[in-house]
C-alpha positions in Angstrom: 1.6 9.4 14.0 1.4 7.0 11.5 -1.8 6.8 9.4 -4.7 4.4 9.1 -7.4 3.8 6.4 -10.6 3.1 7.7 -13.7 0.5 6.9 -15.1 3.6 4.5 -12.5 3.6 1.7 -13.8 2.9 -1.3 -11.1 1.8 -3.2 -11.0 4.5 -5.4 -7.2 4.4 -6.0 -6.2 7.6 -5.6 -4.3 7.6 -2.3 -1.6 4.5 -3.4 -0.2 6.6 -6.3 0.6 9.9 -4.2 2.2 8.6 -1.2 5.8 9.4 -1.1 7.2 6.1 1.0 5.3 3.7 -0.6 3.5 2.9 2.5 -0.2 2.5 1.1 -0.9 -1.1 -0.2 -4.1 -2.9 -1.5 -5.1 -5.0 1.6 -7.2 -7.7 1.6 -10.8 -5.6 1.3 -9.4 -1.9 1.2 -6.3 0.0 0.9 -3.8 -0.1 3.9 -0.8 1.8 5.1 2.1 0.5 6.3 2.7 2.4 9.8 6.5 1.7 9.7 6.9 3.4 6.5 4.3 6.1 6.9 5.7 9.6 8.1 2.3 11.4 7.2 4.4 13.1 4.5 6.9 14.6 7.1 10.4 15.2 4.7 8.4 15.3 1.6 5.1 17.5 1.9 3.4 20.1 4.8 0.2 17.8 4.6 -0.4 14.2 4.3 -0.7 14.1 0.5 -3.3 10.7 0.8 -5.6 12.6 3.4 -5.6 15.6 0.7 -7.3 13.5 -2.0 -9.2 11.2 0.1 -12.8 11.9 -1.0 -14.1 10.3 1.5 -12.2 11.3 4.3 -11.2 7.7 5.7 -7.4 8.5 6.7 -7.5 9.2 10.5 -4.3 9.2 12.6 -3.8 5.7 13.9 -4.1 5.6 17.6 -2.2 2.5 18.6 1.4 4.6 16.4 1.8 7.9 18.0 4.7 9.6 17.2 6.2 12.9 17.4 7.1 15.2 14.9 10.4 14.5 15.5 10.3 10.7 15.3 8.5 11.1 11.9 11.5 13.2 10.7 13.2 10.3 11.9 11.7 7.7 10.4 11.4 9.5 7.1 15.8 10.2 7.4 15.9 6.3 8.0 13.7 5.6 4.8 15.8 7.8 2.7 18.9 6.3 3.7 17.8 2.7 3.6 15.1 2.9 0.5 
């Protein structure tokens, strides 16, 4: 599953720089996650780094982007192959 950032985000700026896939970006009001680039850090780390550093616990799984571990791995491989 891709992750998402909820309205509880306080724009603390800690999640965006730790994302290895550059999936996190500043949205109109709060940070957002591009589900096409989010692999939950599969291929890079054992746990999603944005979740690990978030001080307000506002990064759950995105219910609209359900993916298996195999799908996340394939997405990771595609991202590293194509940049």
